[in-house]
DOGUTOR-188283 format. One line per field, with one value per residue: residue number from 1; x, y negated, z negated of N, C-alpha, C in turn; residue in one letter. Coordinates in steps of 0.02 Angstrom, whole numbers, plus 50000, padded with zeros to 5 digits. Example, Ala and Ser with C-alpha at 12.3 -4.5 7.8 and 13.67 -1.06 7.14 Angstrom:
# residues 2
resi: (1/2)
n.px: (50660/50642)
n.py: (50284/50112)
n.pz: (49610/49646)
ca.px: (50615/50684)
ca.py: (50225/50053)
ca.pz: (49610/49643)
c.px: (50660/50645)
c.py: (50165/49998)
c.pz: (49610/49606)
resn: (a/s)
***
This chain:
# residues 124
resi: (1/2/3/4/5/6/7/8/9/10/11/12/13/14/15/16/17/18/19/20/21/22/23/24/25/26/27/28/29/30/31/32/33/34/35/36/37/38/39/40/41/42/43/44/45/46/47/48/49/50/51/52/53/54/55/56/57/58/59/60/61/62/63/64/65/66/67/68/69/70/71/72/73/74/75/76/77/78/79/80/81/82/83/84/85/86/87/88/89/90/91/92/93/94/95/96/97/98/99/100/101/102/103/104/105/106/107/108/109/110/111/112/113/114/115/116/117/118/119/120/121/122/123/124)
n.px: (50750/50620/50523/50409/50364/50377/50281/50191/50193/50180/50042/49986/50032/49947/49815/49818/49841/49694/49631/49677/49609/49474/49492/49469/49370/49210/49179/49169/49289/49386/49348/49406/49539/49536/49508/49611/49711/49687/49682/49825/49879/49834/49879/50041/50033/49976/50042/50159/50149/50125/50253/50328/50293/50345/50428/50550/50697/50693/50562/50541/50601/50524/50395/50431/50451/50343/50283/50354/50341/50191/50204/50273/50183/50075/50126/50150/49999/49980/50062/50001/49871/49932/49972/49852/49735/49714/49753/49863/49911/49925/49916/49930/50078/50147/50130/50185/50320/50317/50288/50383/50501/50470/50459/50617/50662/50621/50689/50798/50813/50767/50905/50986/50960/50949/51103/51139/51102/51137/51286/51271/51252/51357/51416/51393)
n.py: (49138/49034/48925/48920/49007/49120/49079/49107/49256/49292/49269/49356/49467/49465/49461/49606/49668/49650/49714/49826/49862/49870/50007/50096/50219/50192/50184/50194/50205/50151/50014/49924/49938/49889/49796/49708/49718/49649/49514/49505/49544/49438/49325/49313/49255/49137/49066/49078/48984/48876/48854/48818/48678/48617/48486/48494/48585/48660/48695/48728/48877/48922/48944/49033/49141/49168/49218/49351/49401/49425/49506/49619/49679/49699/49796/49917/49937/49968/50091/50155/50194/50277/50354/50435/50445/50579/50615/50550/50377/50260/50141/50093/50123/50036/49925/49929/49927/49818/49721/49756/49709/49587/49545/49554/49460/49331/49368/49345/49227/49162/49189/49102/48984/48976/48988/48875/48789/48789/48745/48620/48549/48554/48476/48359)
n.pz: (50837/50821/50691/50750/50826/50739/50660/50734/50754/50637/50598/50715/50652/50530/50591/50623/50531/50467/50593/50579/50471/50498/50561/50453/50349/50307/50182/49990/49918/49996/50008/49901/49953/50052/50047/49978/50056/50160/50090/50039/50162/50258/50173/50164/50298/50292/50205/50238/50342/50259/50202/50286/50300/50191/50090/50024/50016/49909/49864/49982/49991/49860/49918/50002/49932/49887/49995/50032/49908/49936/50062/50036/49931/50042/50096/50011/50012/50142/50158/50071/50120/50250/50141/50111/50208/50313/50454/50554/50581/50680/50713/50573/50553/50625/50593/50445/50493/50543/50440/50368/50425/50455/50298/50302/50364/50289/50157/50204/50245/50139/50058/50130/50112/49992/49963/50063/49971/49849/49914/49951/49822/49743/49822/49769)
ca.px: (50657/50606/50474/50321/50375/50373/50220/50126/50217/50135/49964/49974/50034/49862/49758/49831/49782/49608/49608/49668/49559/49442/49482/49457/49311/49166/49173/49184/49346/49409/49330/49450/49604/49529/49496/49675/49765/49671/49691/49883/49906/49825/49909/50089/50046/49960/50102/50223/50138/50125/50315/50356/50280/50374/50482/50596/50710/50671/50508/50522/50610/50488/50335/50471/50464/50270/50289/50404/50285/50136/50227/50280/50112/50045/50172/50137/49946/50007/50084/49926/49821/49946/49944/49759/49711/49767/49797/49931/49873/49966/49919/49958/50148/50159/50110/50248/50370/50306/50281/50447/50532/50454/50512/50694/50671/50605/50723/50888/50804/50805/50956/51018/50924/50991/51154/51155/51084/51218/51336/51250/51220/51420/51476/51357)
ca.py: (49125/48955/48924/48907/49094/49153/49086/49173/49325/49308/49271/49437/49527/49466/49498/49688/49703/49644/49767/49913/49908/49907/50075/50128/50238/50148/50206/50162/50194/50111/49938/49904/49935/49836/49688/49702/49717/49585/49465/49520/49528/49369/49270/49304/49233/49067/49067/49043/48938/48799/48861/48767/48601/48589/48428/48498/48671/48714/48713/48789/48925/48946/48966/49101/49192/49201/49266/49403/49454/49477/49569/49673/49702/49741/49853/49942/49964/50019/50157/50206/50208/50305/50430/50462/50466/50651/50597/50500/50306/50242/50049/50062/50139/49983/49863/49942/49913/49730/49694/49761/49664/49488/49535/49545/49383/49302/49381/49323/49144/49143/49182/49069/48921/48962/48966/48802/48722/48766/48688/48530/48526/48561/48422/48294)
ca.pz: (50824/50785/50674/50774/50849/50661/50610/50766/50731/50552/50625/50745/50614/50484/50641/50649/50449/50507/50642/50548/50411/50537/50572/50389/50339/50272/50099/49926/49895/50055/50009/49857/49976/50114/50009/49935/50110/50198/50054/50051/50236/50272/50131/50185/50352/50272/50151/50295/50356/50201/50163/50348/50290/50111/50109/49995/50000/49838/49881/50055/49952/49831/49957/50042/49871/49884/50065/50008/49861/49974/50117/49992/49926/50092/50145/49961/50034/50193/50118/50005/50182/50246/50099/50085/50267/50333/50526/50572/50580/50727/50695/50486/50553/50668/50542/50404/50542/50551/50383/50342/50473/50437/50227/50291/50394/50247/50123/50236/50258/50067/50038/50197/50098/49925/49990/50073/49937/49816/49931/49914/49754/49720/49861/49745)
c.px: (50668/50509/50402/50309/50358/50320/50157/50139/50178/50057/49944/49970/49961/49826/49770/49815/49727/49581/49613/49615/49498/49417/49482/49383/49277/49139/49205/49251/49399/49422/49378/49519/49584/49537/49552/49705/49757/49682/49778/49913/49911/49857/49985/50094/50028/50006/50162/50216/50135/50216/50347/50340/50310/50434/50553/50615/50694/50584/50480/50546/50557/50423/50359/50448/50407/50262/50328/50370/50222/50161/50233/50222/50057/50086/50156/50042/49923/49994/50016/49885/49859/49960/49887/49735/49778/49782/49831/49887/49924/49975/49936/50042/50167/50158/50154/50281/50394/50313/50370/50514/50524/50476/50566/50685/50661/50645/50796/50855/50807/50873/51002/51017/50959/51077/51188/51122/51114/51276/51320/51259/51294/51457/51440/51399)
c.py: (49061/48977/48950/48982/49145/49132/49112/49218/49343/49304/49339/49467/49519/49486/49578/49715/49717/49719/49817/49921/49899/49983/50116/50161/50186/50163/50181/50157/50156/50026/49904/49890/49893/49771/49690/49682/49667/49520/49446/49517/49468/49305/49261/49259/49155/49061/49031/48968/48859/48784/48808/48703/48569/48544/48459/48568/48675/48724/48766/48884/48965/48992/49008/49161/49234/49260/49354/49446/49498/49513/49638/49734/49726/49794/49929/49986/49969/50085/50186/50236/50258/50387/50471/50485/50530/50643/50555/50431/50284/50161/50057/50087/50068/49928/49872/49920/49832/49711/49696/49704/49588/49501/49535/49481/49330/49309/49341/49244/49124/49132/49139/48988/48895/48943/48898/48730/48714/48757/48645/48531/48524/48514/48354/48264)
c.pz: (50783/50744/50673/50804/50793/50634/50658/50755/50663/50559/50658/50700/50550/50538/50622/50572/50473/50525/50609/50491/50457/50550/50499/50386/50291/50200/50048/49904/49942/50038/49970/49903/50027/50097/49994/50008/50150/50158/50042/50130/50262/50247/50160/50226/50326/50230/50165/50324/50314/50195/50242/50343/50213/50137/50083/50002/49961/49828/49937/50030/49901/49861/49986/49994/49877/49939/50047/49962/49886/50035/50090/49963/49981/50119/50095/50003/50087/50200/50109/50081/50210/50223/50098/50171/50309/50416/50517/50601/50631/50688/50633/50517/50588/50619/50489/50439/50541/50498/50360/50368/50439/50357/50257/50320/50329/50194/50138/50247/50160/50057/50072/50144/50026/49930/50021/50032/49872/49831/49928/49904/49713/49774/49833/49701)
resn: (m/n/k/y/e/l/q/e/r/f/k/r/f/a/i/g/i/i/e/m/v/r/l/l/p/n/q/k/e/y/w/k/i/s/d/q/i/i/r/s/g/t/s/s/a/a/n/y/r/a/a/c/r/a/k/l/a/a/d/f/i/n/k/l/k/i/v/e/e/e/l/d/e/t/m/f/w/i/e/l/i/q/s/i/l/s/e/t/n/h/k/a/t/q/l/h/k/e/a/n/e/l/l/s/i/t/v/a/s/i/k/t/l/r/s/k/s/s/t/n/n/r/k/s)
***
């Protein structure tokens, strides 16, 4: 998967988060959760896009670490929604699975880049 395909996947994920939030009850206790999950879910997509524009490997890794944190936070909010809502929320389950896959890709990229970076530093 190239960076453009992954950017598109992150964008679809962000859209899915927004669509899921629209399904939440319009009650006060869900407003904060809605704000938080929209922030973290869309931030992961925006930060991945920013990472792709990084000039240095270290900058790319740092931005991917932000993506990792935002995806992990988004997974927390999805889990909270799943725990609170009594009915099974298929959309939340799908988004949690996608967040976990994106998180795995991000972490693997960070490990690969760190490995390459340390190899290049030893050659210098």
